C-alpha positions as CSV (number, residue, x, y, z in Angstrom):
1,X,-6.1,10.1,7.3
2,X,-2.5,10.4,6.3
3,X,-0.7,7.9,4.1
4,X,1.8,5.8,6.1
5,X,5.4,6.2,4.9
6,X,8.4,3.9,5.5
7,X,12.1,4.4,5.5
8,X,13.7,1.7,3.3
9,X,17.3,0.7,3.7
10,X,18.1,-1.1,0.5
11,X,21.3,-3.2,0.2
12,X,21.9,-3.8,-3.4
13,X,24.7,-5.6,-5.3
14,X,24.9,-6.2,-9.0
15,X,26.2,-9.7,-9.6
16,X,29.7,-10.6,-10.7
17,X,31.1,-10.9,-13.5
18,X,29.3,-7.9,-15.1
19,X,30.0,-5.7,-12.1
20,X,30.9,-5.6,-8.4
21,X,28.8,-2.5,-8.1
22,X,26.7,-2.2,-4.9
23,X,25.9,-0.2,-1.9
24,X,23.2,1.0,0.5
25,X,20.3,3.2,-0.5
26,X,18.0,5.0,1.9
27,X,14.6,6.0,0.5
28,X,11.2,7.0,1.8
29,X,8.1,5.5,0.2
30,X,4.6,4.5,1.1
31,X,5.0,0.9,-0.3
32,X,7.3,-1.4,-2.2
33,X,5.9,-0.4,-5.6
34,X,6.5,3.3,-5.0
35,X,10.0,2.6,-3.7
36,X,10.7,0.5,-6.8
37,X,9.5,3.3,-9.1
38,X,11.7,5.8,-7.3
39,X,14.8,3.7,-7.7
40,X,14.1,2.7,-11.2
41,X,13.6,6.3,-12.3
42,X,16.9,7.4,-10.8
43,X,18.9,5.0,-13.1
44,X,21.1,3.8,-10.3
45,X,21.4,0.4,-11.9
46,X,23.1,-1.1,-15.0
47,X,20.4,-2.0,-17.6
48,X,20.8,-5.8,-17.4
49,X,20.1,-5.7,-13.6
50,X,17.0,-3.5,-13.4
51,X,15.0,-6.7,-12.9
52,X,16.7,-7.1,-9.5
53,X,15.4,-3.8,-8.1
54,X,12.1,-5.1,-6.8
55,X,13.8,-8.1,-5.2
56,X,16.2,-5.7,-3.3
57,X,13.2,-3.5,-2.3
58,X,11.2,-6.5,-0.9
59,X,14.3,-7.7,1.1
60,X,15.0,-4.2,2.4
61,X,14.7,-3.3,6.0
62,X,11.6,-1.1,6.5
63,X,10.9,1.3,9.3
64,X,7.5,3.0,9.8
65,X,7.8,6.8,10.0
66,X,5.8,8.6,12.6
67,X,5.8,12.0,11.0
68,X,4.9,13.1,7.4
69,X,7.7,12.9,4.9
70,X,7.9,13.4,1.2
71,X,8.7,10.3,-0.8
72,X,12.2,10.1,-2.4
73,X,15.7,8.9,-2.2
74,X,17.5,10.3,0.8
75,X,21.0,9.0,0.1
76,X,22.8,6.5,-2.1
77,X,26.2,5.1,-1.0
78,X,27.3,3.1,-4.0
79,X,30.6,1.9,-5.5
């Protein structure tokens, strides 16, 4: 039996006044925990805001993938 994977579309914004950084990140993961780990390890976030990563993952749009894909970040469009 293969492990189900999902396409995550994560909309993330670091709050003002420390930053107006944000963007859209597309990632493939088998669950929220794996997606959080992928994002955390990529250091895409300013240190004070790493606690918001899981919140963004949980709120992300998720799409079940029919074929087998490797977990990872596909693209990050950030400012």
